[in-house]
N, C-alpha and C positions, 0 to 999 in steps of 0.2 A: 061380457063373461067376468065373474069377479072374482078377487084376489081368491085363491086354493086355500087360503088356512083355513082351519077350521078349530072352531072353540071346543073347551072342553065340553061342554054340553052337546056340539053336535051342529051348532051354527055354523055358518062361514061367514066371512067379513066383505063386504056388501060394498069398500070399495074397490077401485079399479085394479088394474094388475101396471107391473108398468113396462115399457117398450121390452121384448126379448127377457121375459119373467112369467112366468103363474104368480107372483105375489104383489103384495102392493109395497110400497116401501117402509112401512112401519113392520108387515111381516116376512120380508124377503132375509129367511137365513144368510144371503151373500152381504147385507148392509148394513150386518149388527155394529160391527167396528163405527162405521158410521152412525150409526144410531146413537152410540154411545158417546161419542165426541158431542155431538149436537146436545145431547141430554145434558152433560157437564160444563158446558160453554153456557146456556140456558139457564142451568140452574149458578154457575160462577154472576152471570148479571143479574138474574133476579137475588142474588145476597147483598154483593153490592149497593145494589140500590135502593134495596132495602132495608141495609144500613143508614145507608145515608138518609133515606127519608124518616130512619129513626131517629135520626142525629140532628133533621131540620125540625123536628118537633119538638125533640129537647133544646133547644138553641130559643123555636117561639115561648117555649113555656119558663125557661129564663131571660128572656126579654119583658115577658108581661109581669115577672114577678120585680125585674128591675126598674118598672114603670112602678108599680104598684107601691114600691118600697120609697119613690122618691129620687131616685137613680138616673132614671133620664127622661127625658121630653115627652110627652101624651101623643104629641101633631108626630116627631121623627120616628116613635116605637110604629105609630098605626102604617107611618108608609112601608116604614121596615117588611113590617109583619104581611102586611099588602102583597110586597113583591116577594116574599118567603112561602108565601101561601099561593100564587102564583106559581110561583116554582115547583111548590110539592104537587100541585094538580096540574100542571105538564106530564110530569115523571110519570103520574100516577096511569095518566092516560097515554101516554108511552109505552108503559111496560102492560097494559092491558091489551093496546088496541096493537102494537107492533110498531 
């Protein structure tokens, strides 16, 4: 039997209900505070991760500019860029696939 929640258009939620409840976790009125707490934690993690990724991208851009201006050694810059790009890709993977 699916979740007892009804959408405004009359459709029902197709998720299975939790034990001892007629509703799934997403629609159980008793779980509202728990859902809000999870949403806040998730939003905070995403914000900090996106801020860090933005800073990483800015640092990469600055390093490329310094190399183009002759202030950094090209091979050292390439190694640093590769390590940072790998880090950014790992963070994106972690954020998108948990």
